[in-house]
C-alpha positions in Angstrom: 16.2 11.1 2.3 16.3 13.3 5.4 16.1 16.4 3.3 13.1 14.9 1.4 11.4 14.2 4.7 12.3 17.7 5.9 10.6 19.3 2.9 7.5 17.0 3.2 7.0 17.8 6.9 6.4 21.4 6.0 3.6 20.6 3.6 0.2 21.0 5.2 -2.3 21.1 2.3 -1.3 17.8 0.8 -3.1 15.2 2.9 -4.9 12.0 2.2 -8.5 10.8 2.5 -8.9 8.1 5.1 -7.5 5.0 3.5 -9.9 2.7 5.4 -13.1 4.5 4.5 -14.0 2.1 1.7 -13.1 -1.2 3.3 -16.8 -2.0 4.0 -17.5 -1.7 0.3 -16.8 -4.3 -2.5 -13.2 -4.3 -3.6 -12.3 -2.3 -6.7 -12.1 -4.7 -9.7 -8.5 -5.8 -10.2 -8.7 -8.6 -12.7 -7.6 -12.1 -11.8 -5.6 -11.0 -8.8 -4.6 -12.8 -5.7 -2.0 -11.5 -3.2 0.2 -14.5 -2.2 3.3 -13.1 -0.6 3.1 -9.8 1.3 6.6 -8.9 2.3 7.4 -5.6 4.1 10.9 -4.6 5.2 12.7 -1.5 6.5 16.4 -2.1 6.3 17.4 1.5 5.8 14.4 3.4 7.1 15.0 7.0 8.1 13.0 9.3 10.3 13.2 13.0 11.2 14.6 13.7 14.7 11.3 15.4 15.7 9.3 12.3 14.8 7.9 9.9 17.4 9.8 6.6 17.2 8.5 3.1 16.6 10.5 0.0 16.2 11.1 -1.6 12.7 9.0 -4.6 13.7 6.1 -2.4 14.7 6.4 -0.3 11.6 6.6 -3.2 9.1 3.9 -5.2 10.9 1.5 -2.2 10.7 2.0 -1.9 7.0 1.8 -5.6 6.3 -1.5 -5.8 8.3 -3.0 -2.9 6.4 -2.0 -4.4 3.0 -3.5 -7.7 4.1 -6.7 -6.0 5.3 -7.2 -4.4 1.8 -5.9 -7.1 -0.5 -7.1 -10.2 1.2 -10.5 -9.3 -0.2 -9.3 -10.3 -3.7 -9.7 -14.0 -4.6 -8.4 -14.3 -8.1 -6.7 -17.5 -9.4 -3.4 -15.9 -10.4 -0.8 -15.2 -7.7 1.1 -12.0 -7.3 3.7 -10.9 -4.7 4.4 -7.5 -3.1 7.8 -6.5 -1.9 7.6 -3.3 0.1 10.5 -1.3 1.5 9.8 1.5 4.0 12.2 4.3 3.2 11.2 7.0 5.7 8.5 8.2 8.1 7.4 11.0 10.3 5.0 10.5 13.1 4.0 14.0 14.1 4.8 14.8 17.8 2.9 17.0 20.2 4.6 20.1 21.5 5.1 21.8 18.1 3.6 25.3 17.7 0.1 25.0 16.4 0.8 27.2 13.4 3.0 24.4 12.0 0.3 21.7 12.3 2.8 19.0 11.4 1.5 16.0 9.5 2.6 12.4 9.7 4.2 11.1 6.5 5.5 7.8 5.1 7.6 7.0 2.0 7.8 3.4 0.7 8.9 1.6 -2.4 6.7 -1.1 -4.0 7.8 -4.0 -6.2 5.2 -6.3 -7.8 5.9 -9.8 -8.9 3.8 -12.0 -11.3 4.3 -15.5 -9.9 3.1 -17.4 -13.0 5.3 -15.4 -15.3 8.2 -15.5 -12.9 9.1 -11.8 -13.3 8.7 -8.4 -11.9 5.9 -6.2 -13.3 7.7 -3.1 -11.9 11.0 -2.5 -13.8 12.0 -0.2 -11.0 10.4 0.1 -7.5 7.4 2.4 -7.5 7.8 5.0 -4.8 4.7 6.0 -2.9 4.4 9.0 -0.5 1.4 9.1 1.8 0.2 11.7 4.4 -2.1 11.1 7.3 -5.8 11.8 6.8 -6.9 15.3 7.4 -9.4 14.5 10.2 -8.0 16.9 12.8 -8.7 20.1 11.0 -6.1 22.4 9.5 -4.9 23.8 12.9 -4.3 21.0 15.4 -1.7 18.4 14.4 -2.4 14.8 15.1 0.4 14.7 17.7 -2.0 16.3 20.1 -4.9 13.9 19.5 -3.5 10.6 18.4 -1.0 8.1 19.7 2.0 7.0 17.6 0.2 3.6 17.0 -2.9 5.4 15.8 -0.9 7.6 13.5 1.0 4.6 12.1 -2.2 2.7 11.5 -3.7 5.6 9.6 -0.6 6.0 7.4 -0.4 2.3 6.8 -4.0 2.2 5.6 -3.5 5.2 3.4 -0.4 3.4 2.0 -2.4 0.3 1.2 -5.1 2.4 -0.5 -2.4 4.2 -2.6 -1.0 0.8 -3.6 -4.4 -0.3 -4.7 -4.9 2.9 -6.7 -1.6 2.3 -8.5 -2.4 -1.3 -9.3 -5.8 -0.3 -10.7 -4.2 2.3 -12.9 -1.5 -0.1 -14.2 -4.1 -2.8 -14.8 -6.1 -0.4 -16.9 -3.1 0.9 -18.8 -1.0 -2.3 -19.1 -3.4 -5.2 -18.4 -1.2 -6.4 -15.5 -3.9 -8.7 -14.0 -5.9 -9.5 -17.2 -3.5 -12.1 -18.6 -4.9 -15.5 -19.5 -4.8 -18.2 -16.9 -2.0 -20.6 -16.6 -1.7 -23.3 -19.3 -2.4 -26.0 -16.6 -5.7 -24.3 -15.8 -6.5 -24.1 -19.5 -5.8 -27.8 -20.1 -7.9 -28.7 -17.1 -10.8 -26.7 -18.5 -10.5 -28.3 -21.9 -10.3 -31.8 -20.4 -13.5 -31.2 -18.4 -15.5 -30.0 -21.4 -17.8 -32.8 -22.7 -16.9 -34.0 -26.3 -19.4 -33.1 -29.0 -20.1 -35.9 -31.5 -21.7 -35.6 -34.9 -24.4 -37.9 -36.2 
């Protein structure tokens, strides 16, 4: 993991758009989706020595809050659960030569559960790598202009947006969130339908 992060920290051109830029717009359609459990853990998280440091509690809370900020906008009738494991991060520090323009990075694994079906939709955890938004220009790294908390919030919001993009893609390809409602709901709908009699 450290070698992976070491390679990623040298990448300058691969950066993300601001993950919060669309939160004031209607949510992207995602079928009959409702996020019920939003679990974020970091049991084996790794960081590069040059990175600013945050506690595991601060790290997981920031990601959990960003996921809630994005997915609490969905109000479907079928419940799904997220299990997110933070694998590694870099919060770019100040004091690095400008030519390097280090970027903050986060790697996490996502597992999605279908509550009604009682099974995972992801056979294996889906790995997501996100970079900080390129809003400082290509020269100055965010370590000069943002606090660690601001960097973490930006990464977390970008991660939440990347999760949404992945779910939209999977729903389109596999119909993850387009399944029929539970049998109980169906029976309730049938029971509430007025009977039609013939003369």
